N, C-alpha and C positions, 0 to 999 in steps of 0.2 A: 503494500500500500503506500502511496506517497506520504512523505514525512507528515503533512498538514493535515492528513485524515484522521480524524478522531473516531473512536468506537466507544459507542454506550452499550451497556447490556441492563435490560429491564426484567424485573422479576416482580409479577404481583404476588402477594402472599396474604393469607388470612389462617391464623392459628396452626402454622407448620413450623414451629420454631426449630425442631430436631432436623427435619428434612431441609430446611433453610440453610442450618448450619453446615450440613453435607454437601449441600450446592455451591455454596460461597467458598468451601474448602477447595472443592473441584476449580473452581473459577480462579482461585489464588494461584493454582497449578498450571495455568494456561503458559504456553511457549509463548504465545504473543498476547501480554496482559492487554485486558480492556482500560482505557482512558478513565471509564466511570462505571461503577456499577449502582444501579438504582434499584431500590427495594421499596415497593410500593405496598405500604401498610394499609388494607382495606379493612380495618376495624378489628385488629387481632387483641384476644384477650390474654394471650401466652407471652412468652419471651421474645417474639419475633422480631420486635423494633429492637430489643436489646442485643439480639444476635448479629443483626445488620449492622448496629454501631460497632460492635466489637470485632466485625470483621473489616471495618473501614468504609463500607457503603454508604451510599447516600441515601437517607431516608426521606420518603416522600408520602404523606398521609392523605388518602383518598377517603372521604366521608360516604360517598355515593356506593351503594353494595352493588358487588357483582364485578367479575373477572373484566367483562368489557370496559367498564368504566375504570377499574384499576389499571389496566394495560394502557388505555388511552392517555391517563395522567402519568404515566411514566414516560411515553412517547413524546407528550407534550414537554416534560421536564428534561429530555434528553439533549445533551448538547453537542452529540457526537454527529458526524456527517453520515455514519452508518449506526444502524440501532439494531441490535441483536434482542432477541425474545425468547425466553424460557421459563417455565413452570419452577416452584420453589422444591417440588420433589424430583427434579431433573438432576442427573450428574453427566456434564459434558465430558468427553474425553479431552485430553490435554491440548489437543490440535485443534479443537472447535473454533475459537476464535480465529486461529491462524488460517483455516480451512475458508471460513467466510470472509475474512479480509483479502485473501487472495481471489477468491472468486469475485468480488465486487470489482477488484483493482483490473481483472482480466476482461469483465463484461460492462463497461460503462452503460450499455444499453438496458441493462436489467434493472429493474426497480426492488425485486426482492427476490431472496432465495430461500427455498423450503428444504429442509432435511428430512431424514427418517429416524427411526429409532429401534431400541431394542428395550425388553423388559428387564429389570434388574433385581425384581423381587418375585415372590409367587413360586408355584412348584417349578423346578429347573426344566422337566421334560415339556411344560407347556409354553415356555417363554418365547421360543422362536416361532412356532406354529400361530399362537395367538397374537404376536406381534405382526406377521404377515396378514393374518385374517383381520386384524383391527384396521391397520392402515391402508391394506388392499381395498376392502368394503368402503373405507372412507373415499378413497380415490375413484373407485367404481361409480360410485353415486355423484360425486361433485365434480368431476371431470366434464361428464355430459351437461351437468346442470349449468357450470360456469361457462364450458367452451374453453377451458383451459386449466392448469394445474390447480388445486387449491392450496391453501397454506395450513402448515401443521403448527398449531400454537406452542408446542413444546420445543419447536426448534426452527426458528425462522429469522430472517434478517431482511431490513428493508432501508433503503435510503432516506435519510430525513427529510430531504426535499420531496421525495414520494409522499411521505406522511402529510406534511404540509399542503399537499395538495387535495388531500381528501379528509382532514381531520374534521371538517365542519359537517361532513355529511354521513361518518359512521354512525352507528347505533351504540348506545351506552347502556342497553337494557340488559339486566342479569339474568334474563331468561332466553338470551341468545347466545351462540358462541362466537366470541371476538374474533377468533381467525377465519372462520367462514364468512363473516361480514366483512372482515379487512380484504378478503379476497374477492368479494363482490365488487368492491369499489376501487381497490388498486389494480386488478386486473382489467377493469374497463379499459385502461389507457395505457399500463405500464406492463412490461413482460415480467413473468414470474417464472422461474426455472428451478428444477431440481439440484441440489447439491449433494452428492452420494457420499462425499468425504468429510462431511460434517456431521461426526456420530455422536449420539445421545443417548444417555439411558434414561429410561423412564419407569413410573412407578406402574404396577397393575392394579391400579385402583379403579378404572373404569369396569373391571370385572368383579369388584368386591360386591358382598350381599348387600340387600338394602335397597336395591333398585336403582344403584349409580347408572348402570347402563342404560337402563331406561329412560332416566332424565336425560342423559346426553343424547339421545335419539329424539326426545320430544324437541328438546332445544335446537337440534339440528333441523327439525322439519320447520320449528318457527322461524330461524334464520332463514331458510329458503323463502318461505311464504312471504315474510315481511317485505321480501324485494319484488313480489310480483303486482301488478302485471308487466312493469317496467323492465324486469329481467326475467320473464317467461322464457325458457330455454331457446325456442327458434327465433323469438325476437332479439335476444341479446346475440346470439350467433350471427343474425344476419347484420346487427348492427356493428359488431366486431369485424365481420368481412368487409363490408363496406368501407370501414375506416382504414383497414388495411390496404384495400384497392387505392383508395386517395393517396395514402402515404406512399405507394410505391409509384404512382402518378407523378407526385411530387418530387421525387428522389431522381425520376429519369427525365424531369423535365429540363431543359437546357437553361442554364443560368442566363442572366441579361448580359449582353455584349460579347457572348461565346459565338465564335465562327463554327456553324455547323455545316459548312458548305462540304466537308470531308466525309460527313456522315450522311450526304443524300445520294 
């Protein structure tokens, strides 16, 4: 990355002090340290705020409940040119920030990168197949819906300028998925690409008893429906296709003053 490029990491948290300490410890071991780590405390009653301070993270308070509002508050507070996002119960590989930084440097045309994940808890024999099923099902549903790759909230990065362009239009409803909503808005005009080298460990909480997976599914459906009819898939696909065609025509149009006689 250019020397002037700054990297911010945003972590929304609520009552996850033990997991947050593990996450911040992993971030402290990155081969390319972030310029700032922002922990957004979304009304924790445990020691999450104290843990953030102990690790030297910048603490931001968000009184509006829900991950969408907390994530947005972190993006708003970030001063970096590139903003990386993960959850408090995530454990990034030591090369995570380096992989993200290199990807953004190599692809200035990309607004956001999204990575995959592996489960680091739960029954060992189930970790790999459940991770494949979980992320595969998410992609299988959202790619046709969006017309492009979705974003995965536990492992994503976006340019700050891209966030500033959409921050006023994203939803901050606690009953929506912030990464899905972000993909609707960011993917409308910017490129989203997958980054396989940005490795991330995540918790198997989505499959925990008590209806966690069901709640996630309902929120996913609500996130899709809140964008209808404007983003009804055929409408969105057509709009994106027309925009792409117009962009190509603009790119191939002769610039003013260019001598095009040799091209005739």
